[in-house]
C-alpha positions as CSV (number, residue, x, y, z in Angstrom):
1,X,41.1,21.8,-30.8
2,X,38.9,21.8,-33.9
3,X,40.3,24.3,-36.5
4,X,36.8,24.5,-38.1
5,X,35.4,25.9,-34.8
6,X,38.2,27.9,-33.3
7,X,40.5,30.6,-34.7
8,X,43.9,31.5,-33.3
9,X,43.0,34.8,-31.7
10,X,43.0,35.2,-27.9
11,X,40.3,37.3,-26.2
12,X,42.7,40.0,-24.9
13,X,43.8,40.5,-28.5
14,X,40.2,41.1,-29.5
15,X,39.8,43.8,-26.8
16,X,38.5,42.0,-23.7
17,X,40.5,43.6,-20.9
18,X,38.5,43.4,-17.6
19,X,40.2,41.1,-15.2
20,X,37.1,39.2,-14.0
21,X,36.2,38.3,-17.6
22,X,39.6,37.0,-18.3
23,X,39.5,34.9,-15.1
24,X,36.1,33.5,-16.1
25,X,37.3,32.7,-19.6
26,X,40.2,30.8,-18.2
27,X,38.0,29.0,-15.7
28,X,35.6,27.8,-18.4
29,X,38.4,26.8,-20.7
30,X,37.9,29.4,-23.4
31,X,41.4,30.1,-24.5
32,X,40.9,31.0,-28.2
33,X,38.0,32.7,-30.0
34,X,35.8,31.1,-32.6
35,X,35.5,32.9,-36.0
36,X,32.2,34.6,-35.1
37,X,33.8,35.9,-31.9
38,X,36.9,37.0,-33.8
39,X,34.8,39.0,-36.3
40,X,32.2,40.4,-33.9
41,X,34.0,41.4,-30.7
42,X,36.4,44.1,-32.0
43,X,33.8,45.7,-34.2
44,X,31.2,45.7,-31.4
45,X,33.6,47.1,-28.9
46,X,34.4,49.9,-31.3
47,X,30.7,50.9,-31.2
48,X,29.5,49.4,-34.6
49,X,26.0,48.2,-35.1
50,X,26.0,44.5,-36.2
51,X,23.7,42.0,-37.9
52,X,25.4,38.6,-37.3
53,X,24.5,35.2,-38.8
54,X,26.4,32.2,-37.7
55,X,25.7,28.5,-37.2
56,X,24.3,27.1,-34.0
57,X,26.9,26.2,-31.4
58,X,29.7,28.4,-32.7
59,X,29.8,30.9,-29.8
60,X,27.4,33.7,-30.5
61,X,26.2,33.9,-26.9
62,X,29.7,34.2,-25.5
63,X,30.5,36.9,-28.2
64,X,27.7,39.2,-27.1
65,X,28.0,38.4,-23.4
66,X,31.7,39.5,-23.5
67,X,30.9,42.7,-25.4
68,X,28.0,43.5,-23.0
69,X,30.0,43.0,-19.8
70,X,33.1,44.8,-21.2
71,X,30.7,47.7,-21.9
72,X,28.9,47.9,-18.6
73,X,30.1,50.4,-16.0
74,X,28.8,49.2,-12.6
75,X,29.2,52.7,-11.2
76,X,26.7,54.2,-13.8
77,X,23.1,54.3,-12.8
78,X,20.2,52.8,-14.8
79,X,19.9,49.9,-17.2
80,X,22.9,49.9,-19.6
81,X,22.4,46.6,-21.4
82,X,19.1,45.0,-22.6
83,X,19.2,41.5,-24.1
84,X,16.0,40.3,-25.7
85,X,15.5,36.7,-26.8
86,X,12.7,34.3,-27.9
87,X,11.9,32.1,-24.9
88,X,12.0,32.0,-21.2
89,X,14.4,29.1,-21.3
90,X,17.0,31.0,-23.4
91,X,16.6,34.1,-21.3
92,X,17.2,32.0,-18.1
93,X,20.2,30.3,-19.7
94,X,21.8,33.7,-20.7
95,X,21.1,35.2,-17.3
96,X,22.8,32.3,-15.6
97,X,25.8,32.7,-18.0
98,X,26.1,36.4,-17.2
99,X,26.1,35.7,-13.5
100,X,28.8,33.0,-13.9
101,X,30.9,35.4,-15.9
102,X,30.7,38.2,-13.4
103,X,31.2,36.0,-10.3
104,X,34.7,37.3,-9.5
105,X,34.0,41.0,-10.3
106,X,35.1,43.3,-7.5
107,X,32.1,45.5,-8.1
108,X,28.8,43.7,-8.4
109,X,27.1,43.8,-11.8
110,X,23.5,43.3,-11.2
111,X,21.6,41.3,-13.8
112,X,17.8,41.0,-13.9
113,X,15.8,38.2,-15.5
114,X,12.7,39.7,-16.9
115,X,10.1,37.3,-18.4
116,X,6.7,35.8,-17.8
117,X,6.2,33.3,-15.0
118,X,8.1,35.4,-12.5
119,X,6.7,37.9,-9.9
120,X,6.1,41.3,-11.5
121,X,6.3,42.8,-8.0
122,X,9.7,41.3,-7.4
123,X,10.9,42.4,-10.8
124,X,9.8,46.0,-10.2
125,X,11.5,46.0,-6.8
126,X,14.8,44.8,-8.4
127,X,14.6,47.6,-11.0
128,X,14.1,50.2,-8.2
129,X,17.1,48.8,-6.3
130,X,19.2,49.2,-9.5
131,X,20.3,46.8,-12.2
132,X,22.9,47.2,-15.0
133,X,21.7,44.4,-17.3
134,X,18.2,43.2,-18.1
135,X,17.7,39.9,-19.9
136,X,14.2,39.0,-21.0
137,X,11.5,38.2,-23.4
138,X,9.7,40.8,-25.5
139,X,6.3,40.7,-23.8
140,X,7.4,41.2,-20.2
141,X,10.0,43.9,-21.2
142,X,7.4,45.8,-23.2
143,X,4.9,45.7,-20.3
144,X,7.5,47.0,-17.8
145,X,8.8,49.6,-20.2
146,X,5.5,51.4,-20.0
147,X,5.8,52.0,-16.2
148,X,9.0,51.0,-14.4
149,X,11.7,50.1,-16.9
150,X,13.6,53.2,-17.9
151,X,15.7,52.8,-21.0
152,X,16.9,56.4,-21.4
153,X,20.5,55.4,-20.4
154,X,20.6,52.3,-22.4
155,X,24.0,51.8,-24.1
156,X,23.6,48.4,-25.8
157,X,20.6,46.5,-27.1
158,X,21.1,42.9,-28.1
159,X,18.7,40.8,-30.1
160,X,19.3,37.0,-29.6
161,X,17.4,34.9,-32.1
162,X,16.8,38.2,-34.0
163,X,14.9,36.6,-36.9
164,X,12.2,35.4,-34.4
165,X,11.7,38.5,-32.3
166,X,12.9,41.6,-34.2
167,X,9.7,42.4,-35.9
168,X,7.8,42.2,-32.6
169,X,9.9,45.1,-31.2
170,X,8.7,48.1,-33.3
171,X,7.6,49.8,-30.1
172,X,11.1,49.5,-28.6
173,X,12.9,51.7,-31.2
174,X,10.8,54.7,-30.1
175,X,12.3,54.4,-26.6
176,X,15.9,54.0,-27.5
177,X,18.4,56.8,-27.0
178,X,20.1,57.9,-30.3
179,X,23.5,56.7,-29.1
180,X,22.3,53.2,-28.3
181,X,24.3,50.5,-30.0
182,X,22.4,47.5,-31.5
183,X,23.7,43.9,-32.0
184,X,21.5,41.3,-33.7
185,X,22.4,37.6,-33.7
186,X,20.8,34.4,-35.2
187,X,21.6,31.2,-37.0
188,X,19.0,32.0,-39.7
189,X,17.5,35.2,-41.0
190,X,14.3,35.5,-43.0
191,X,13.6,38.3,-45.4
192,X,11.1,40.3,-43.3
193,X,13.3,40.3,-40.2
194,X,16.4,41.2,-42.1
195,X,14.6,44.0,-44.0
196,X,13.2,45.3,-40.7
197,X,16.6,45.4,-39.0
198,X,18.2,47.2,-42.0
199,X,15.5,49.8,-41.9
200,X,15.7,50.4,-38.1
201,X,19.5,50.1,-37.4
202,X,21.8,52.8,-38.5
203,X,24.6,51.7,-40.9
204,X,24.8,48.1,-39.6
205,X,27.8,45.9,-40.5
206,X,26.7,42.4,-41.8
207,X,28.7,39.5,-40.6
208,X,27.9,36.1,-42.1
209,X,30.2,33.4,-40.7
210,X,28.2,30.4,-42.0
211,X,28.2,31.4,-45.7
212,X,25.3,29.6,-47.4
213,X,26.0,26.4,-45.4
214,X,24.2,26.2,-42.1
215,X,25.3,22.7,-41.4
216,X,27.5,22.1,-38.4
217,X,30.8,20.4,-39.3
218,X,30.5,17.5,-36.8
219,X,26.8,16.9,-37.1
220,X,25.7,13.8,-39.1
221,X,22.2,14.2,-40.5
222,X,20.0,11.3,-41.4
223,X,16.4,10.3,-42.2
224,X,14.5,7.1,-41.7
225,X,11.1,6.0,-43.0
226,X,8.1,4.6,-41.1
227,X,4.3,4.7,-41.4
228,X,2.3,7.5,-39.9
229,X,1.1,5.5,-36.9
230,X,2.1,6.3,-33.3
231,X,3.1,2.8,-32.3
232,X,5.2,2.4,-35.5
233,X,6.9,5.7,-34.9
234,X,7.5,4.8,-31.2
235,X,9.1,1.5,-32.3
236,X,11.3,3.4,-34.8
237,X,12.3,5.9,-32.1
238,X,13.3,3.1,-29.7
239,X,15.3,1.5,-32.5
240,X,17.1,4.8,-33.0
241,X,17.9,5.2,-29.3
242,X,19.2,1.7,-29.2
243,X,21.3,2.1,-32.3
244,X,23.0,5.5,-32.0
245,X,25.4,6.0,-29.1
246,X,24.4,9.1,-27.2
247,X,24.5,10.7,-23.7
248,X,21.4,12.8,-24.0
249,X,18.8,13.2,-26.7
250,X,16.1,15.8,-27.6
251,X,13.0,14.4,-29.4
252,X,11.0,17.1,-31.1
253,X,7.3,16.9,-31.8
254,X,4.8,19.5,-33.1
255,X,1.9,19.2,-30.7
256,X,1.9,19.7,-27.0
257,X,-0.5,16.7,-26.6
258,X,2.2,14.3,-28.0
259,X,4.9,14.8,-25.5
260,X,3.6,13.6,-22.1
261,X,2.4,10.2,-23.4
262,X,5.6,9.8,-25.4
263,X,7.8,10.5,-22.3
264,X,5.8,8.0,-20.3
265,X,6.3,5.3,-22.9
266,X,10.0,6.0,-23.2
267,X,10.4,5.6,-19.4
268,X,8.6,2.3,-19.7
269,X,11.3,1.3,-22.2
270,X,14.1,2.3,-19.7
271,X,14.9,5.8,-20.9
272,X,14.6,8.4,-18.1
273,X,12.6,11.0,-19.9
274,X,10.7,14.3,-19.3
275,X,8.4,16.4,-21.4
276,X,8.6,20.2,-21.8
277,X,6.0,22.5,-23.4
278,X,4.3,25.8,-22.8
279,X,1.7,24.0,-20.8
280,X,4.1,23.7,-17.9
281,X,4.6,26.5,-15.4
282,X,7.8,28.5,-15.5
283,X,9.1,26.8,-12.4
284,X,8.4,23.4,-13.9
285,X,10.1,24.3,-17.2
286,X,13.2,25.5,-15.3
287,X,13.3,22.2,-13.4
288,X,13.0,20.2,-16.6
289,X,15.9,22.0,-18.2
290,X,17.9,21.8,-15.0
291,X,17.4,18.0,-15.0
292,X,18.6,17.8,-18.6
293,X,21.6,20.0,-18.0
294,X,22.8,18.1,-14.9
295,X,22.3,14.6,-16.4
296,X,19.1,13.8,-14.5
297,X,17.4,12.5,-17.6
298,X,18.4,10.8,-20.8
299,X,15.7,12.0,-23.2
300,X,13.9,15.3,-23.4
301,X,10.5,15.4,-25.3
302,X,9.9,18.9,-26.5
303,X,7.9,21.2,-28.8
304,X,9.9,23.9,-30.6
305,X,10.1,25.8,-27.3
306,X,13.7,24.5,-26.9
307,X,14.6,24.4,-30.6
308,X,16.4,27.8,-30.3
309,X,19.3,28.7,-28.1
310,X,19.3,25.8,-25.7
311,X,23.0,24.9,-25.1
312,X,23.5,21.6,-23.3
313,X,26.9,20.0,-23.8
314,X,25.9,16.4,-23.5
315,X,23.0,16.5,-26.0
316,X,24.5,14.7,-29.0
317,X,21.3,13.2,-30.6
318,X,18.3,15.0,-32.0
319,X,15.2,13.1,-33.3
320,X,12.5,14.9,-35.3
321,X,9.6,12.6,-34.2
322,X,7.3,14.8,-36.2
323,X,8.4,16.6,-39.3
324,X,9.6,20.2,-38.9
325,X,7.3,22.8,-40.4
326,X,10.1,24.8,-42.2
327,X,13.7,24.9,-43.0
328,X,14.4,27.4,-40.3
329,X,12.8,25.1,-37.7
330,X,14.8,22.2,-38.9
331,X,18.1,24.1,-38.7
332,X,17.4,25.2,-35.2
333,X,16.2,21.8,-34.0
334,X,19.2,19.8,-35.3
335,X,21.5,22.6,-34.0
336,X,21.0,21.4,-30.5
337,X,23.5,18.6,-31.2
338,X,27.0,18.8,-32.5
339,X,27.7,22.1,-30.7
340,X,31.2,23.6,-30.3
341,X,32.8,20.9,-32.4
342,X,31.5,17.9,-30.5
343,X,30.0,15.1,-32.5
344,X,26.3,14.8,-33.0
345,X,23.6,13.0,-35.0
346,X,20.1,14.1,-36.1
347,X,17.4,11.7,-37.4
348,X,14.2,12.8,-39.1
349,X,11.3,10.4,-39.3
350,X,9.8,10.6,-42.8
351,X,6.3,9.2,-43.5
352,X,6.5,9.4,-47.3
353,X,8.7,10.2,-50.3
354,X,7.6,13.8,-50.2
355,X,9.0,14.1,-46.6
356,X,12.4,12.7,-47.9
357,X,12.4,15.3,-50.7
358,X,11.6,18.1,-48.3
359,X,14.2,17.2,-45.7
360,X,16.8,17.1,-48.4
361,X,15.8,20.6,-49.4
362,X,16.6,21.7,-45.8
363,X,20.0,20.0,-45.8
364,X,22.0,17.2,-47.2
365,X,20.6,14.2,-45.4
366,X,21.5,10.5,-45.7
367,X,19.5,7.4,-45.1
368,X,20.0,6.1,-41.5
369,X,21.1,2.8,-43.0
370,X,24.4,4.6,-43.9
371,X,25.1,5.2,-40.2
372,X,28.4,3.5,-39.2
373,X,28.3,2.8,-35.5
374,X,31.9,1.6,-35.3
375,X,33.3,4.8,-36.7
376,X,31.1,7.1,-34.6
377,X,32.8,7.9,-31.3
378,X,31.5,10.4,-28.7
379,X,33.4,11.8,-25.9
380,X,33.2,10.1,-22.5
381,X,31.6,11.9,-19.6
382,X,34.3,12.0,-16.8
383,X,33.5,10.8,-13.3
384,X,34.3,14.3,-12.1
385,X,31.6,15.7,-14.5
386,X,29.1,13.1,-13.2
387,X,29.9,14.0,-9.6
388,X,29.5,17.7,-10.2
389,X,26.2,17.2,-12.0
390,X,24.9,15.1,-9.2
391,X,25.9,17.7,-6.6
392,X,24.2,20.4,-8.7
393,X,21.0,18.3,-8.9
394,X,20.9,17.6,-5.2
395,X,21.8,21.0,-4.0
396,X,22.6,21.2,-0.3
397,X,20.5,18.3,0.8
398,X,22.5,15.1,1.3
399,X,21.3,12.3,-0.8
400,X,20.4,9.3,1.4
401,X,20.6,11.0,4.7
402,X,19.1,8.9,7.6
403,X,17.1,10.9,10.2
404,X,16.4,9.6,13.6
405,X,12.7,9.9,14.2
406,X,13.0,9.3,17.9
407,X,15.0,12.5,18.2
408,X,12.9,14.6,15.9
409,X,13.4,17.9,17.9
410,X,17.0,17.9,16.9
411,X,16.3,17.3,13.3
412,X,13.8,20.1,12.5
413,X,16.1,21.7,10.0
414,X,16.2,18.5,8.0
415,X,12.8,17.0,8.3
416,X,9.3,17.6,9.7
417,X,7.2,15.0,11.5
418,X,4.9,13.3,9.0
419,X,1.3,14.5,9.5
420,X,-1.1,17.2,8.6
421,X,1.2,20.1,9.4
422,X,4.0,19.2,7.1
423,X,6.2,22.2,6.1
424,X,5.7,23.5,2.5
425,X,8.0,21.6,0.2
426,X,7.7,18.3,2.1
427,X,5.4,15.5,1.0
428,X,3.3,13.7,3.6
429,X,3.8,10.0,3.0
430,X,1.3,7.7,4.7
431,X,3.3,5.0,6.4
432,X,1.6,1.9,7.8
433,X,4.0,1.7,10.7
434,X,6.0,4.5,12.2
435,X,9.7,3.6,11.5
436,X,12.6,4.6,13.7
437,X,14.4,6.2,10.8
438,X,13.3,7.7,7.5
439,X,15.3,8.0,4.4
440,X,15.3,11.6,3.0
441,X,15.1,11.6,-0.8
442,X,15.5,15.0,-2.5
443,X,13.6,15.4,-5.8
444,X,13.7,18.3,-8.3
445,X,10.6,17.5,-10.3
446,X,7.2,18.5,-9.0
447,X,5.6,15.9,-11.4
448,X,6.3,12.9,-9.2
449,X,5.4,10.4,-11.9
450,X,8.1,11.8,-14.1
451,X,10.8,12.0,-11.3
452,X,13.6,9.5,-11.2
453,X,14.1,8.0,-7.8
454,X,17.1,9.6,-6.3
455,X,17.7,6.6,-4.1
456,X,17.9,3.6,-6.5
457,X,18.3,5.7,-9.7
458,X,16.0,3.3,-11.5
459,X,12.4,3.6,-10.4
460,X,9.9,6.4,-10.4
461,X,7.5,7.6,-7.7
462,X,4.0,6.4,-7.5
463,X,1.0,8.5,-6.2
464,X,2.0,7.6,-2.6
465,X,5.5,9.0,-3.2
466,X,7.0,5.6,-2.9
467,X,9.6,4.4,-5.5
468,X,8.0,1.6,-7.6
469,X,11.4,-0.2,-7.6
470,X,12.7,0.0,-4.1
471,X,9.6,0.8,-2.0
472,X,9.8,-2.6,-0.2
473,X,13.3,-1.9,1.0
474,X,13.0,1.6,2.4
475,X,10.6,4.0,3.9
476,X,11.3,7.5,2.8
477,X,9.8,10.9,2.3
478,X,10.4,13.2,-0.7
479,X,11.6,16.8,-0.5
480,X,11.0,19.2,-3.4
481,X,14.1,21.3,-4.2
């Protein structure tokens, strides 16, 4: 256990008493609190308003999740807890975590994800049926608060990534009941957001766990130089990926147009990669993050859409392919690696001496030539973890299941006859000869050119839905999950 990350307080000692929460903490291996949890939880449970600044990856999400779920009374009517955050991806991640933490609760605690990309009609129906916790983004929550989302019984408001969203929520404070408690969390705070929160929140207690140092203890930060040319930068990126040991990597770029081509080029170099940006639909973005979380890809190409709040255990390398536009952006980007005391590395590509000066203003950064591969050891991913991730990726569909095409009537639950009337979710693959058996290959990605073959684990699918590597050995169809 890393003493720089964990304290010696247990969660019951901090005031967490509900049995299902203690069971969940034990199941997920949270035996002792981190400093931010130790300082926040007792004060929050006593009803204090908080403004909390702590480094990325030190347990802020768990802190406010425990407070929220300890506060909720499932027998009370109406929305009791509202969590607002910066992006769909973070909201989805928090919602999943709330559901995992309440899995063993005797009385269901209904949590609603409320953000763009999801059916407004279904969201309204869920509100009518009754939810205790709403987790969402500012725009969608504001829209629904005008009509269907009643906040008159709200007990607790939580701002996650508060420096990013707080000033967008002036409208919200007019709707809050006077007794509503407010908790604000972020790794960084700028002057406008901090002043706004001080003005709007009654007698807040300030908790600053990071001091003036926002650097994670186990994160090694480097820069490397190259010319401002795409091919030269790509060559440098490949060199980094081949030099630094890592399980998964996030490569940040500034423009949406950069990512797709870069992901394609990295796949050509043998690194399973996907790109994420706001151009993707909500479902596509969820599938990309799911693929990252469950080891479906090695490298994620991303705009700053994932620079905040994304928590993926096996990401231990971050590369700034394009220079971050501010210190806050830099801190949040590199904070995707080295979380919860695990080792991580960040590398920033610098085009000129001015870039080197600027990145050293953000943090103390060394030249990549100082990196010592022999002394840098990352944890191994166990076979059990790999198996679990594979099961989560594939869902209920068996990978590599042979279906007898001569007895298709008995296989309708698994496969539909290839042809014009294929069931939604199945891809019609034109086969030159009708085989006796077809190999069923489940795929999570709707962008087939980006999807790794679930059969050989090497190739990708071409426009005919055949794997470019093993298409001569098997005939198969692809099912979207």
